[in-house]
C-alpha positions as CSV (number, residue, x, y, z in Angstrom):
1,M,-34.6,58.8,-31.1
2,L,-37.5,60.5,-32.9
3,F,-41.1,60.1,-31.7
4,V,-43.8,61.5,-34.0
5,D,-47.4,61.9,-32.9
6,G,-48.4,61.5,-36.5
7,E,-52.1,61.4,-35.8
8,N,-52.0,64.9,-34.4
9,L,-49.5,66.1,-37.0
10,T,-51.8,64.8,-39.8
11,I,-55.0,66.4,-38.3
12,R,-53.3,69.7,-37.8
13,G,-51.4,69.7,-41.1
14,Q,-54.6,69.0,-43.1
15,A,-56.4,71.8,-41.2
16,V,-53.6,74.3,-41.8
17,A,-53.5,73.4,-45.5
18,S,-57.2,73.7,-45.8
19,E,-57.3,77.1,-44.2
20,A,-54.5,78.3,-46.4
21,K,-56.3,76.8,-49.4
22,L,-53.3,74.6,-50.2
23,A,-53.8,71.2,-51.8
24,L,-51.9,68.3,-50.3
25,T,-51.0,65.7,-52.8
26,E,-51.0,62.1,-51.8
27,G,-47.7,60.3,-52.2
28,D,-44.8,58.9,-50.2
29,S,-45.1,61.7,-47.5
30,Y,-48.8,62.0,-47.3
31,R,-51.9,59.9,-47.2
32,R,-55.2,61.7,-46.3
33,D,-56.3,61.0,-42.7
34,K,-53.5,58.5,-42.3
35,F,-50.1,60.2,-42.1
36,L,-48.2,63.4,-43.1
37,W,-44.5,63.9,-43.0
38,L,-42.0,66.4,-44.5
39,P,-41.4,65.6,-48.2
40,G,-37.9,64.4,-48.9
41,L,-37.0,63.9,-45.2
42,M,-36.7,60.2,-44.2
43,G,-37.2,59.1,-40.7
44,F,-33.6,58.0,-40.2
45,S,-32.0,61.0,-42.0
46,N,-29.6,63.5,-40.6
47,M,-32.0,66.2,-39.4
48,Y,-29.3,68.3,-37.7
49,T,-26.7,69.5,-40.1
50,D,-24.9,72.1,-38.1
51,G,-23.3,69.7,-35.6
52,R,-24.1,71.8,-32.5
53,L,-25.7,68.9,-30.5
54,G,-22.5,67.1,-29.4
55,F,-23.9,63.6,-30.0
56,D,-25.1,61.6,-33.0
57,T,-26.8,64.0,-35.5
58,Y,-29.3,61.5,-36.9
59,A,-32.1,59.5,-35.4
60,L,-31.0,56.0,-34.5
61,R,-34.6,55.0,-34.4
62,S,-37.7,56.9,-35.6
63,M,-41.2,56.0,-34.5
64,Y,-44.4,57.3,-36.1
65,Y,-47.7,56.8,-34.2
66,S,-51.0,57.2,-36.0
67,S,-54.4,55.7,-36.4
68,V,-56.6,54.9,-39.4
69,V,-60.2,54.0,-40.2
70,G,-60.4,50.8,-42.3
71,S,-59.7,47.2,-42.6
72,E,-56.6,45.3,-41.6
73,E,-55.4,45.7,-45.2
74,V,-55.6,49.5,-44.9
75,I,-53.6,49.3,-41.6
76,T,-51.0,47.1,-43.1
77,E,-50.7,49.4,-46.2
78,T,-50.2,52.4,-43.9
79,R,-47.5,50.6,-41.9
80,N,-45.7,49.7,-45.1
81,A,-45.9,53.2,-46.4
82,L,-44.4,54.6,-43.1
83,R,-41.6,52.0,-43.2
84,H,-40.8,53.1,-46.8
85,I,-40.0,56.6,-45.5
86,G,-37.9,55.4,-42.7
87,F,-40.2,55.0,-39.7
88,E,-41.0,52.2,-37.3
89,P,-44.8,52.4,-37.6
90,H,-47.3,52.2,-34.7
91,V,-50.7,52.3,-36.4
92,F,-53.9,51.8,-34.5
93,K,-57.4,51.2,-35.8
94,K,-60.1,53.7,-35.1
95,T,-63.8,53.6,-35.9
96,R,-64.5,57.1,-37.2
97,T,-62.5,59.7,-39.0
98,D,-63.5,62.4,-36.6
99,Q,-62.1,60.8,-33.5
100,K,-58.6,60.4,-32.1
101,A,-57.4,57.0,-31.0
102,K,-56.2,56.9,-27.4
103,G,-53.7,54.2,-28.2
104,V,-51.5,56.7,-30.1
105,D,-50.8,59.0,-27.1
106,I,-50.5,56.1,-24.7
107,E,-48.1,54.0,-26.9
108,L,-45.9,57.0,-27.7
109,T,-45.7,57.9,-24.0
110,K,-44.9,54.4,-22.9
111,D,-42.2,54.0,-25.6
112,M,-40.5,57.3,-24.9
113,L,-40.4,56.7,-21.1
114,S,-39.3,53.1,-21.3
115,H,-36.5,53.9,-23.8
116,A,-35.4,56.7,-21.5
117,F,-35.4,54.5,-18.5
118,R,-33.4,51.8,-20.3
119,Q,-30.8,54.4,-21.4
120,N,-31.6,53.7,-25.1
121,Y,-31.1,57.3,-26.2
122,E,-29.2,60.4,-25.2
123,A,-31.8,62.8,-26.5
124,A,-35.2,62.5,-27.9
125,V,-37.0,64.6,-30.5
126,L,-40.8,64.7,-30.0
127,V,-42.9,66.0,-32.9
128,A,-46.4,66.8,-31.5
129,G,-49.0,69.5,-32.1
130,D,-50.2,70.3,-28.6
131,G,-49.3,70.5,-24.9
132,D,-50.5,67.0,-24.0
133,Y,-46.9,65.7,-23.8
134,V,-45.5,68.4,-21.4
135,P,-45.6,66.1,-18.4
136,L,-43.9,63.4,-20.5
137,V,-41.1,65.7,-21.5
138,E,-40.6,66.9,-17.9
139,E,-40.3,63.2,-16.8
140,V,-37.8,62.4,-19.5
141,K,-35.8,65.4,-18.5
142,R,-35.9,64.3,-14.9
143,L,-34.4,61.0,-16.1
144,G,-31.4,63.0,-17.4
145,K,-32.3,63.0,-21.1
146,S,-32.5,66.1,-23.3
């Protein structure tokens, strides 16, 4: 399973692009302050092409966690855009563009742990931009997952 802290990825990706004076173009893989993903790579696609893992080489389920400022319509539009690129979207409402929504970290942690406990995956891939998830990864490993 693939778990993406899209809120963190988007914030950091936009900052890196700005520092490097690169323009991010809105489209299927990017919406300003909403989500950012790798162009051309779908959530369910085969991310490991060399076969070294010894188990399925594609994500059986890919979840993207993010938050947006705006109406219910903006949230629904963001969810639909994430579904279009192969993700199960978890989109939370936030009140200001300069804040992070706590629901993202909590929901991602809950899902990754509960799926590990229920034996729903052999291995998880976590895309995150900071060390906040280190205790989560340690607990998932303690449960026998990679």
